[in-house]
C-alpha positions in Angstrom: 193.6 51.0 75.3 193.9 50.9 79.3 190.4 50.7 80.8 189.4 52.6 84.0 188.6 49.7 86.9 184.8 51.0 86.2 184.6 49.8 82.9 185.8 46.2 83.9 183.7 46.2 87.2 180.4 46.6 84.6 181.5 43.4 82.2 179.0 41.1 81.7 180.5 37.8 81.9 178.4 36.0 79.6 179.4 38.4 76.9 182.7 36.8 76.8 180.7 33.4 75.7 179.0 35.3 73.0 182.4 36.5 72.0 183.4 33.4 71.8 180.5 31.6 69.7 180.6 34.4 67.3 184.0 33.7 66.5 183.3 30.0 66.0 180.1 30.7 64.2 181.6 33.3 61.8 178.4 35.7 61.5 176.0 36.9 64.6 173.1 34.9 62.6 174.5 31.7 63.2 175.9 32.4 66.6 172.2 33.7 67.6 170.7 30.4 66.2 173.3 28.3 68.0 172.6 30.0 71.3 168.8 30.3 70.5 168.8 34.2 70.8 167.8 37.0 68.3 170.6 38.3 65.9 170.2 42.0 67.1 170.9 40.6 70.9 174.3 39.2 69.9 174.7 42.2 68.1 174.1 44.7 71.3 175.9 42.2 73.3 179.2 42.5 71.2 178.5 46.3 70.8 178.8 46.3 75.0 181.6 44.1 75.1 183.6 46.5 72.5 182.7 49.6 74.5 183.8 47.8 77.8 187.5 46.4 76.4 187.8 49.7 74.4 188.4 48.0 70.8 186.8 46.2 68.0 186.1 42.7 68.2 185.5 41.6 64.8 186.0 43.0 61.0 183.7 41.7 58.1 185.3 39.4 55.5 183.9 37.7 52.7 183.1 34.3 54.2 181.9 36.0 57.4 182.8 38.0 60.4 186.9 37.0 61.9 188.4 38.4 64.8 190.6 41.5 64.5 193.9 41.6 65.1 193.7 43.0 68.5 190.7 40.6 69.4 192.9 37.4 68.4 194.7 37.3 71.4 191.9 38.0 73.4 190.2 34.8 72.4 192.2 32.2 74.3 191.7 34.2 77.3 187.8 34.4 76.6 187.6 30.8 76.0 189.4 29.8 79.3 186.7 32.4 81.3 183.9 31.0 79.7 184.7 27.4 80.7 185.7 28.5 83.7 182.2 30.2 84.7 180.8 27.2 83.0 182.6 24.8 85.5 181.3 27.3 88.1 177.5 27.1 87.6 178.0 23.0 87.2 179.6 23.3 90.9 176.5 25.1 92.3 174.3 22.9 90.5 175.8 19.8 92.2 175.6 21.7 95.8 172.4 20.3 97.7 169.2 22.6 97.1 168.7 25.7 98.6 166.5 25.7 101.3 163.8 28.2 102.9 160.7 29.2 103.1 158.7 31.0 100.2 155.4 32.6 101.1 153.3 32.5 98.0 150.2 34.7 97.3 147.7 33.6 95.1 143.9 32.4 94.6 142.4 29.6 95.7 141.7 28.5 92.1 145.4 29.2 91.1 146.5 27.4 94.4 143.9 24.2 93.9 144.1 23.8 90.0 147.7 25.1 89.2 150.3 24.8 92.0 149.3 21.9 94.2 148.4 19.7 91.7 152.3 20.0 90.6 153.5 20.6 94.3 154.8 17.1 94.9 157.4 17.1 91.7 158.4 20.6 92.9 159.3 19.9 96.7 160.6 16.4 95.4 163.4 18.1 93.4 163.8 21.1 96.0 163.6 19.0 99.7 164.9 21.8 101.2 162.2 24.3 100.5 159.0 25.1 102.2 156.1 26.5 100.7 153.6 29.0 102.6 150.5 29.3 100.6 148.2 32.5 100.9 144.9 32.2 99.4 142.4 34.7 98.8 141.6 37.5 97.1 142.6 40.1 99.7 145.3 42.1 98.8 148.9 40.7 99.8 151.6 43.3 100.4 154.6 42.2 98.8 156.3 45.3 99.5 156.0 45.3 103.3 157.4 41.8 103.3 153.9 40.2 103.5 155.0 37.6 100.6 157.8 36.3 98.6 155.9 36.4 95.4 152.4 37.0 94.6 150.6 36.3 91.6 148.3 39.6 90.9 145.8 40.6 88.0 147.5 44.0 88.1 150.8 45.2 87.4 152.3 46.9 90.7 153.6 50.2 90.8 155.2 50.0 94.6 159.1 50.9 94.9 161.3 48.1 95.0 159.0 45.6 93.8 159.6 43.6 90.4 156.9 42.2 88.4 156.9 39.6 85.1 154.1 39.3 83.0 153.1 35.9 82.9 150.1 35.3 80.7 147.1 37.5 79.1 144.0 35.5 80.6 140.6 35.7 78.5 137.2 34.8 80.1 134.1 33.6 78.5 131.1 32.4 79.9 130.5 28.4 80.6 128.5 26.0 82.0 127.6 22.1 82.5 127.2 20.2 79.2 123.7 19.4 80.7 122.9 23.0 82.1 124.0 24.5 78.6 121.6 21.9 76.9 118.6 22.9 79.2 119.3 26.6 78.5 119.7 26.5 74.6 116.8 28.4 73.5 117.0 31.0 76.3 119.1 34.2 76.0 121.6 35.0 78.2 119.5 37.3 80.6 117.2 34.3 81.7 120.2 32.2 82.5 121.5 31.8 86.3 124.6 33.4 86.7 126.9 32.8 89.1 129.5 35.7 90.1 132.6 36.2 91.8 132.3 39.3 93.8 135.7 41.0 94.0 137.3 44.3 92.4 138.2 42.1 88.9 137.6 43.4 85.6 134.7 40.5 85.3 132.5 41.8 87.8 132.4 45.7 86.4 131.9 43.5 82.9 129.1 41.4 84.5 127.5 44.6 86.0 127.8 46.9 82.5 126.8 44.2 79.9 124.4 41.6 81.9 123.0 43.6 84.5 121.0 40.8 86.4 121.0 39.9 89.6 123.3 36.8 90.3 121.6 33.3 91.2 124.9 32.9 93.0 127.8 35.3 94.5 130.9 33.8 95.8 134.3 35.1 97.0 136.8 32.5 95.4 137.0 31.5 92.0 137.5 28.1 92.9 134.1 28.1 94.2 132.6 29.3 91.4 134.0 26.6 89.2 132.7 24.3 91.0 129.2 25.8 91.6 129.4 25.6 87.5 130.6 22.0 87.2 127.7 21.0 89.7 125.3 22.5 87.3 123.9 25.8 89.1 124.3 28.3 86.6 126.7 29.8 84.2 129.8 31.4 85.2 132.9 33.8 83.5 135.7 31.1 83.8 139.3 31.6 82.2 139.6 29.6 79.0 142.8 28.2 80.2 141.2 27.0 83.5 138.1 26.0 81.9 140.0 23.6 79.2 141.1 21.6 82.4 137.6 20.5 82.8 136.0 18.0 80.2 132.2 18.6 81.6 132.3 22.6 80.7 131.4 24.2 77.8 131.8 27.8 76.6 128.7 29.5 75.8 128.1 32.4 73.1 126.7 35.8 74.0 125.5 37.0 70.6 125.4 41.1 70.5 127.2 41.3 73.7 131.0 42.6 74.3 133.4 40.4 75.0 135.2 40.2 78.7 138.4 42.1 78.6 141.2 40.1 79.2 143.4 40.9 82.3 147.1 39.9 82.7 148.5 37.7 84.8 152.0 39.3 86.9 154.5 37.7 89.0 155.6 39.8 91.6 158.5 39.9 94.0 160.4 42.3 95.7 163.8 43.0 94.3 166.3 41.4 96.8 164.1 38.5 97.7 163.9 37.0 94.3 167.6 36.7 94.1 167.7 34.4 96.8 167.9 30.6 95.4 164.7 28.8 97.0 162.9 32.2 96.2 164.2 32.0 92.5 163.4 28.6 92.3 160.0 28.9 93.0 159.6 31.6 90.7 160.8 29.6 87.9 158.4 26.7 88.8 155.6 29.1 88.7 156.9 30.7 85.4 156.8 27.3 83.8 153.5 25.9 85.3 151.9 29.1 83.7 153.6 28.6 80.3 152.1 25.3 80.0 149.1 26.3 81.4 148.3 28.9 78.8 150.0 26.8 75.7 147.6 24.0 76.4 
């Protein structure tokens, strides 16, 4: 069947690779295992390619899937195309890394505990990339270009922004070992609470369920963690962050609801995220967050 230019224009070239793998593997499930994707995804991609080409690609036999008579001649071209695309990707990777400035907005704690300890490796791998860190709790308008990437606790609703959920962060009261031992027989009302004053769910939870006057108020999660580690009192700290420090211990709050989790979102502009240096920084942050939350 002759296809219109529009049909060919919407072809996803990676579907050709999947076509080749399914033909070699003999089933969607075997192809999925080889490619590391779900069987249902393989089925959808083949169906999409069939829609673009206007013909059935496979038929079922007792020993699995086989290319149809009309698809068999196309298989050689698909293999050639897959090899060419693979060669293109390898050639691109062999080029000097793309350069440019990437403006990253995040909290001081995220910068100090996660990004900066791993920054050397990233900059070594991408020598032409420059990072501009904008830390703090103030809102940074990514839609207006104030940052290329932002880490937020809320999913954005602004037009033109793309977001990806990185993790679900859960908080709990933490203290130094010495403080926890000294206060082990006291209720949470008698603890010295160290609170971050910002528009975050932990602050609202503290006001509703604890409701005492904080002993210390900060405007930075990093300052709060430092104060807790120095034995000044108890602070609500993300479990993933507290796990980095051997001198912190989690405390129980009998009869008090757990603090609600918040989602950590990676936010960027649609057009900016396609730029190689911004994409490299985004991939780096995604991997760091995965390591942090899976530890």
